[in-house]
SEBA-983063 format. One line per field, with one value per residue (C-alpha): x, y, z. Coordinates in Angstrom, 1 decimal, m for minus. Example, Ala and Ser with C-alpha at 12.3 -4.5 7.8 and 13.67 -1.06 7.14 Angstrom:
2
u (12.3 13.7);
v (m4.5 m1.1);
w (7.8 7.1);
//
This chain:
284
u (m21.9 m20.0 m16.0 m13.5 m9.7 m8.0 m4.9 m1.7 m0.1 1.8 5.3 7.5 10.1 13.9 16.0 13.9 14.6 11.8 7.8 8.0 4.3 4.0 6.5 5.7 6.2 5.0 5.6 2.2 3.2 0.9 1.7 1.3 m1.6 m2.8 m2.7 m3.9 m7.1 m7.6 m7.7 m9.6 m12.4 m12.5 m12.6 m15.8 m14.5 m16.8 m14.8 m10.6 m9.7 m6.0 m4.0 m1.4 m0.1 m1.4 1.4 1.2 m1.9 m2.1 0.6 m0.4 m4.1 m2.9 0.0 m2.5 m5.9 m7.9 m6.8 m8.0 m11.5 m12.9 m13.1 m13.9 m15.2 m12.5 m11.3 m8.7 m7.3 m5.1 m2.2 m1.6 1.4 0.9 0.8 4.7 7.1 9.3 12.1 10.6 9.6 8.6 5.3 4.1 3.2 0.5 m1.6 m1.3 m2.2 m5.4 m6.8 m6.8 m9.5 m12.0 m14.6 m14.3 m14.3 m17.8 m18.3 m15.4 m12.1 m8.9 m5.9 m2.5 0.7 0.5 3.9 2.8 1.8 m0.1 m1.3 m5.0 m5.1 m4.9 m7.9 m10.4 m9.3 m9.6 m13.4 m14.7 m14.1 m14.7 m19.0 m19.6 m17.4 m18.9 m17.4 m14.0 m13.4 m10.3 m8.7 m5.2 m2.9 0.4 2.8 5.7 8.7 11.3 8.5 8.8 12.6 14.7 17.6 18.7 19.7 18.5 14.4 12.3 9.3 6.4 6.6 3.2 3.4 m0.2 m2.4 m5.7 m5.6 m5.9 m2.5 m1.5 0.7 3.3 7.2 8.6 12.2 15.0 17.9 16.4 19.2 17.8 19.3 17.0 19.1 19.6 22.2 20.0 22.5 26.0 25.2 23.4 19.8 17.5 14.4 12.3 11.8 8.0 7.8 4.0 4.4 3.0 2.7 0.1 m2.7 m5.1 m9.4 m11.0 m14.2 m14.7 m14.2 m10.9 m11.3 m11.9 m8.9 m6.7 m7.5 m7.6 m3.5 m2.8 m3.6 m1.4 1.3 1.2 2.0 4.4 6.7 9.3 7.9 11.3 11.5 8.8 5.8 3.0 2.4 m1.3 0.1 1.1 m2.1 m3.6 m1.1 m2.1 m5.7 m5.8 m3.6 m6.6 m8.6 m10.9 m10.5 m9.7 m7.7 m8.0 m4.8 m4.8 m1.7 m0.3 2.0 2.1 5.2 4.2 6.4 7.3 9.7 12.2 15.3 15.2 16.4 13.8 11.5 13.2 11.9 8.6 8.6 9.3 6.4 4.3 5.0 4.6 1.0 m0.4 0.6 m1.1 m4.0 m4.7 m4.9 m6.0 m8.4 m6.0);
v (m2.0 1.0 0.4 3.4 3.3 4.3 5.7 5.7 9.2 10.1 9.1 11.4 8.5 9.4 7.6 8.7 12.4 14.1 14.1 11.4 11.3 14.2 13.6 13.9 10.8 12.2 15.3 16.6 16.6 14.0 11.0 7.6 8.3 9.4 5.9 4.0 6.2 5.8 2.1 2.3 3.9 1.8 m1.8 0.3 2.3 5.0 6.5 7.8 8.8 10.2 9.8 12.7 14.3 18.5 20.2 19.0 19.0 22.1 21.2 17.5 18.8 21.5 18.9 16.2 15.8 18.9 17.8 13.7 15.1 16.3 12.6 10.5 11.4 12.7 12.9 13.4 12.2 13.4 11.0 12.2 12.8 14.5 10.6 10.5 10.7 13.6 13.2 10.8 12.1 9.1 8.0 4.6 2.8 1.2 0.3 3.6 5.0 2.6 3.7 7.7 7.0 4.7 7.5 8.3 4.9 3.8 0.5 m2.0 m0.7 m1.2 0.1 1.4 2.9 6.2 5.3 2.4 1.5 m2.1 m2.6 m2.5 m6.5 m6.1 m3.0 m5.6 m8.9 m7.1 m4.9 m8.0 m9.5 m6.7 m6.3 m9.6 m9.4 m10.1 m8.9 m10.7 m11.5 m9.8 m10.0 m9.0 m9.4 m10.9 m10.0 m12.3 m11.6 m11.0 m8.6 m6.4 m5.7 m2.7 m2.6 0.6 m0.7 m3.6 m3.6 m5.0 m7.4 m8.7 m12.4 m14.4 m18.0 m19.6 m22.0 m23.5 m20.0 m17.9 m15.9 m17.7 m15.0 m12.4 m12.8 m9.1 m9.4 m6.9 m6.1 m8.1 m7.6 m7.1 m10.9 m11.9 m12.7 m11.7 m12.5 m14.7 m15.3 m15.3 m16.6 m15.4 m17.0 m17.1 m16.4 m18.2 m15.6 m16.3 m16.0 m14.2 m11.2 m8.7 m4.8 m3.4 m3.9 m5.1 m5.6 m5.3 m4.9 m2.6 m4.2 m3.8 m1.4 m2.0 m4.6 m2.2 m0.5 m3.0 m4.3 m0.6 0.4 m3.2 m1.5 1.4 m0.3 m2.7 m1.4 0.8 3.9 5.5 2.7 0.4 0.5 m0.4 m2.5 m3.3 m6.8 m7.8 m6.9 m8.8 m11.9 m12.1 m11.5 m15.2 m16.8 m16.5 m17.6 m14.1 m13.4 m14.8 m13.6 m14.5 m14.3 m13.2 m13.3 m11.5 m12.0 m8.5 m6.1 m4.2 m0.7 1.3 4.6 3.7 5.2 8.1 5.8 3.8 6.7 6.3 2.7 3.9 6.0 4.3 1.9 4.2 5.7 2.1 1.3 5.2 4.6 0.9 3.1 2.0 5.6 7.8 9.3 10.7);
w (m2.8 m2.3 m2.4 m1.2 m2.0 0.8 m0.3 2.1 1.9 4.4 4.4 2.9 1.5 3.1 0.8 m2.3 m0.8 m1.0 m1.5 m3.4 m3.9 m5.8 m8.5 m11.2 m13.9 m17.0 m18.8 m18.3 m13.8 m13.3 m10.4 m9.8 m7.8 m11.0 m13.2 m9.8 m8.5 m12.6 m12.6 m9.0 m10.9 m13.9 m11.8 m9.4 m6.6 m6.1 m3.4 m2.7 0.9 1.6 4.5 4.2 6.9 7.8 7.1 3.5 2.6 0.7 m1.1 m2.0 m2.8 m5.3 m7.0 m6.7 m5.1 m6.7 m10.4 m9.1 m7.1 m10.8 m11.5 m7.9 m5.1 m2.6 1.2 3.3 6.8 8.7 9.8 14.2 15.0 18.0 19.5 18.7 21.6 22.1 19.2 16.7 13.6 11.5 12.0 13.6 10.2 7.7 11.0 12.5 9.5 8.5 11.4 11.3 8.7 10.6 10.6 6.7 5.9 5.8 2.9 2.1 0.8 m0.4 0.8 m1.4 m1.3 m2.4 m4.3 m5.9 m9.2 m9.2 m12.9 m13.5 m13.0 m9.1 m8.6 m10.7 m8.3 m5.6 m6.3 m7.6 m4.0 m1.8 m3.7 m1.7 1.2 4.3 8.2 8.5 4.7 3.7 0.4 m0.7 m4.1 m3.9 m6.5 m7.7 m5.7 m8.8 m10.2 m7.3 m6.8 m7.2 m9.9 m7.4 m4.2 m1.5 m0.1 2.7 1.5 3.3 2.1 2.2 3.0 2.0 2.2 0.3 m1.7 1.4 3.5 6.3 7.6 6.1 7.2 6.6 5.3 5.1 2.7 0.0 m3.2 m6.3 m7.5 m4.5 m1.9 1.6 4.6 7.0 10.7 8.6 4.9 2.2 1.1 m1.5 m2.5 m5.3 m8.3 m8.3 m4.5 m3.5 m2.2 m0.1 m1.2 0.8 m1.8 0.6 0.7 4.2 5.3 8.7 10.9 11.3 12.5 16.1 15.3 15.0 17.7 19.9 18.9 18.8 22.5 23.3 20.6 23.2 25.7 24.8 22.2 22.0 20.6 20.0 17.0 16.5 13.7 13.9 10.7 8.8 8.2 11.8 12.5 10.1 10.5 14.3 13.5 11.4 13.3 15.7 13.5 13.7 10.1 6.5 3.2 m0.3 m1.7 m5.1 m7.5 m10.5 m12.6 m13.2 m12.8 m9.5 m9.7 m6.7 m6.0 m3.1 m4.9 m7.0 m9.5 m9.9 m11.4 m15.3 m15.4 m14.0 m16.2 m19.2 m18.0 m17.6 m20.9 m23.1 m21.3 m22.8 m25.8 m25.4 m25.4 m21.6 m20.4 m23.1 m20.6 m17.7);
//
């Protein structure tokens, strides 16, 4: 069974201040994507599809894509920004991004963020599921909340509710502080350190595109198109609630790394350096 890795790379990262997907994390110019793709190919994925904006194609291809295409088949999909209302510059969100690769993805596939490091175990878990997944049999990897927080500011996280090993729903909580607290009403509440958390690592079958198309059309008719976003967790949660799909929930205690703030760079650079020293990435 062929499997595809879809990498969402169209976001600029306003809080980071630049094109963080191409920010080097090693002295020889490697980026987070180099290590994610290495882990994916090692797990068994046979193709990579990058979702980017058309205006970043040349830079992205030169700095990242050409290098990665030497080890795995690579294709590009442009997230269409022409559908945005006048005055809105930010894309509609992860659901819209995934829908844009409908014509390029014909096999079971995983979805990740370009600027996130998930670790080798996460790719192994998702790939093992996808090779035998039937229509509507999705999966996700949940990380422990404490392993996803930034020391440098607040973050938004998708908090997972599990039932018998399957995802029941994802609840988005914004402005989570480094200690796991957030403001609920007029009071400060705390999330448990081990709370299962979605970091947008999904394993999907191609029927998701029909679900996305239907929900996207509804979004266009009902949403505030200047502000609202069309998120993949919202679409999947709705499909789970209506028993249209199931989502096997894999858990990992591995540390997740991401670049929300420029100060996060140091931590991930140190982590990758330690992994290289352990021999995990000798061939990257």
